C-alpha positions in Angstrom: -0.2 0.0 0.0 1.6 3.3 -1.2 0.4 6.6 0.4 1.5 10.2 -0.5 2.9 12.8 1.4 4.8 12.8 4.2 4.1 10.5 6.8 5.2 8.7 10.1 4.6 4.7 10.1 5.2 2.3 12.7 5.7 -1.4 13.1 3.7 -3.0 15.9 4.2 -6.5 17.3 0.9 -8.3 17.5 1.5 -10.7 20.1 2.7 -8.1 22.8 1.2 -4.6 21.4 4.6 -3.4 21.2 5.8 -1.0 18.5 9.2 -1.7 17.5 10.0 0.3 14.7 9.4 3.8 14.0 10.0 5.6 10.7 9.5 8.5 8.7 9.5 9.1 4.8 8.8 12.1 2.2 6.3 9.8 0.4 5.6 6.7 2.6 5.8 3.1 1.5 4.5 0.9 4.1 7.8 -1.3 4.7 7.0 -4.7 5.1 10.9 -5.9 4.3 11.0 -9.1 2.6 14.9 -8.4 1.6 17.6 -9.3 4.5 20.3 -7.8 2.3 20.5 -3.9 4.2 22.1 -3.7 7.0 18.2 -2.2 8.8 16.3 -4.9 7.2 18.5 -7.0 8.7 17.8 -5.2 12.0 14.3 -5.6 11.7 14.2 -9.6 10.8 16.2 -9.6 13.9 13.7 -8.6 15.7 11.2 -10.5 13.8 12.7 -13.9 14.5 13.8 -13.4 18.0 10.0 -12.2 19.1 7.8 -13.4 16.3 9.6 -16.6 15.5 10.0 -15.3 11.8 6.5 -15.0 11.3 5.7 -11.4 8.9 2.5 -12.0 9.4 2.4 -11.2 13.4 3.8 -7.4 12.3 1.0 -4.6 11.9 2.4 -1.5 10.1 0.1 1.2 10.5 0.7 4.7 8.6 -0.2 8.7 9.9 0.1 11.4 6.8 1.4 15.2 7.8 0.0 18.0 5.4 4.2 19.3 6.1 7.6 17.4 6.2 8.7 19.4 9.7 4.8 18.7 11.1 6.0 14.5 10.8 9.3 14.8 11.4 8.2 16.3 15.1 5.5 13.9 15.4 8.2 10.9 15.1 10.6 12.3 17.3 7.8 12.8 20.4 6.4 9.2 19.2 10.4 7.9 19.9 10.4 9.9 22.6 7.6 8.9 24.3 8.5 5.1 23.6 12.0 5.2 24.4 11.2 4.6 28.1 9.4 1.5 28.1 10.9 -0.3 25.2 13.7 -0.5 23.0 12.9 1.1 19.7 14.4 -0.5 16.1 14.8 3.7 14.8 15.2 4.2 11.1 19.0 3.7 11.2 18.7 0.3 12.5 19.9 0.6 15.4 18.4 0.1 18.8 18.1 3.0 21.4 17.0 3.6 24.6 17.8 5.8 27.4 20.0 6.2 30.5 19.3 8.1 33.6 21.5 10.1 35.3 21.1 13.2 37.4 17.0 13.4 37.1 17.8 13.4 32.9 17.9 11.3 30.0 20.7 9.8 28.1 20.0 7.9 24.4 22.5 5.2 24.5 22.8 3.2 21.4 22.6 -0.5 22.8 24.2 -2.2 19.6 27.7 0.1 19.7 27.1 1.1 23.7 28.1 4.2 22.5 26.1 7.7 23.8 24.4 10.5 22.6 27.0 13.8 22.7 24.0 15.7 22.5 22.1 14.8 25.5 25.0 15.3 27.5 26.1 18.7 26.5 21.9 19.9 27.1 22.1 17.9 30.5 25.3 18.9 31.6 24.6 22.9 30.7 21.1 22.7 32.0 22.9 21.6 35.5 25.4 24.4 35.0 23.0 27.0 35.0 21.3 25.4 37.7 23.9 25.6 39.8 25.2 29.4 38.6 27.6 28.6 36.5 28.3 29.6 33.0 27.4 27.1 29.9 30.4 25.2 28.2 30.6 24.5 24.6 31.3 21.1 23.4 33.6 21.9 20.3 36.1 23.0 22.8 36.5 20.0 24.7 36.7 18.2 21.1 39.7 20.7 20.6 41.4 19.6 24.0 45.1 18.1 24.0 43.7 15.8 26.7 40.8 14.4 25.0 42.3 14.0 21.1 44.9 11.5 23.5 42.5 10.1 25.3 40.4 9.5 22.0 43.7 7.6 21.1 44.3 5.5 24.1 40.7 4.4 23.5 41.7 3.3 20.2 45.1 1.5 21.4 43.2 0.1 24.1 40.1 -1.8 22.5 41.4 -1.8 18.7 38.9 0.3 17.6 38.5 2.5 14.4 38.4 6.8 15.0 34.2 6.0 14.3 34.0 4.0 17.2 35.2 5.7 19.7 33.8 9.4 17.9 30.9 9.1 15.4 29.2 12.0 13.6 26.3 11.4 11.4 23.9 13.8 9.6 20.3 13.9 9.6 17.3 13.4 11.7 19.1 10.5 13.4 22.2 11.5 13.5 24.4 14.0 15.5 27.3 12.6 17.5 27.8 9.9 19.2 30.2 8.9 21.9 32.4 5.7 22.8 31.2 5.2 26.8 34.8 5.7 27.9 34.6 9.3 26.3 30.6 9.8 27.5 32.0 9.4 31.1 34.8 12.2 30.4 32.8 14.4 28.8 30.1 14.3 31.7 32.9 15.1 34.2 34.4 17.6 32.4 30.8 19.5 33.0 30.8 19.1 36.1 32.5 17.3 38.6 29.0 15.9 40.7 28.8 14.1 37.6 31.5 11.5 38.3 29.7 9.4 41.3 27.2 9.5 38.7 28.6 7.9 35.5 31.0 5.7 37.8 27.4 4.3 39.4 26.7 3.6 35.8 29.8 2.1 34.6 29.7 -0.4 38.0 26.5 -1.7 36.8 27.9 -2.5 33.5 25.5 0.0 31.2 28.5 1.5 29.9 29.7 -1.3 27.9 28.4 -3.8 25.3 25.8 -6.1 25.3 28.9 -9.0 25.3 30.3 -8.0 28.5 27.2 -7.0 30.4 26.9 -10.3 32.4 26.1 -10.9 36.4 29.4 -11.6 37.3 31.0 -8.3 35.3 28.5 -5.6 37.0 29.6 -7.3 40.3 33.2 -7.5 39.6 32.9 -3.4 38.9 30.8 -2.6 41.9 33.6 -4.0 44.2 36.5 -2.7 42.0 34.4 1.0 42.5 33.9 0.2 46.0 37.4 -0.4 46.8 39.3 1.2 44.4 37.7 4.9 44.0 40.7 6.2 43.0 41.8 4.9 40.5 38.2 3.8 39.5 38.1 7.5 38.7 39.7 7.3 35.7 37.2 5.9 33.4 39.7 4.0 30.7 40.6 1.8 33.4 37.4 -0.2 33.3 38.6 -1.1 29.5 42.1 -1.8 30.7 40.6 -4.1 32.9 37.8 -5.5 30.5 41.1 -6.5 28.2 43.4 -8.1 30.7 40.6 -10.5 31.2 40.0 -11.2 27.2 44.2 -11.5 26.9 43.9 -14.0 29.5 40.8 -15.8 28.3 42.8 -15.4 24.6 39.9 -14.5 22.5 41.8 -11.7 20.8 40.8 -8.2 20.7 37.7 -5.8 18.9 34.4 -5.1 19.9 32.6 -8.3 18.6 35.7 -10.6 20.9 33.4 -12.7 22.9 31.0 -13.6 19.9 33.1 -16.7 18.7 34.2 -17.4 22.3 34.0 -21.2 23.6 32.3 -22.2 26.7 35.8 -22.5 28.4 36.4 -19.5 27.5 33.1 -17.7 28.3 33.1 -19.8 31.8 36.7 -18.8 32.6 35.7 -14.9 31.9 32.8 -15.5 34.7 35.5 -16.9 37.0 38.0 -14.3 37.0 35.2 -11.6 37.6 33.6 -13.8 40.8 37.6 -14.2 41.7 38.0 -10.1 41.6 34.9 -9.3 43.4 36.7 -11.9 46.3 40.5 -10.4 46.1 39.1 -6.9 46.2 39.1 -6.2 49.5 42.5 -7.0 50.2 44.4 -6.3 46.9 46.4 -3.2 47.3 45.3 -1.7 43.7 43.3 -2.5 40.9 46.2 -3.9 38.4 47.5 -6.5 41.1 43.3 -7.6 41.9 42.8 -8.4 38.7 46.0 -10.3 37.9 45.8 -12.4 40.9 41.9 -13.2 39.8 43.0 -14.4 36.3 46.2 -16.4 38.5 43.8 -18.4 40.8 41.8 -18.9 37.6 43.7 -20.5 35.6 45.3 -22.5 38.5 41.9 -24.2 38.8 40.9 -24.6 35.0 40.8 -28.1 34.2 40.6 -27.8 30.1 43.8 -25.1 28.2 42.5 -22.3 26.5 43.4 -22.5 23.5 
């Protein structure tokens, strides 16, 4: 079915009634996504495969027309903001975006890449500063700092990432600037020292990490490290170094998707190391020593050699 003129269309899971896809078109066509070639289509089919066992007949498509493009785009934004607190929404760029709470505000995070919206932290940071009688800051100034450039380089090296995986700028209504979780933490603390406890709490809960690491033992480990070594954990990069040290011990290689092909033994070893960190955190002198002892203890009790 084709409807001409600006419109917003939604895809609904008939079983649960949840809207899981929101899109805009200047000359709208209801999109059933029968093809699996494009990245966006793949994300759509992944949801349908996971939630509806691949049955596209259980997807309802609704279209709302508008007289102008501006009205359609405004409605799309309002609908997404309304839905985000209650469900993950696949936007028309094929990504899943949710919101995190920070000092009474909301920060968008892409759950596939882990990256956070710089625009959101800029708005929240400056609102916080104005409320406390401080002048606003320009986010461009942060990215011009030598310390920022060094941090971006370090994140790229520590995690074997490309620059666009640490700082990503996109055009269009789904665009803006997005930052790697560690970079996001640094930006937040640049706006105000009062953000430090809040962003560290996010890190300790595992919400700043990618989905592949966000298991219960990972969250517990970060919480113990933050509680026992608050000074060291005040540097956001420490969490990346700990994760990389564990990855190296488990021999899963490097890169963002390194755990996807991990064996059962490697995953068990990771969990054992993380559990050991929790046990040793309050009896070791620093983060590095704690993690090293946790790794050695786990390897000593591992029956199957990790290759």
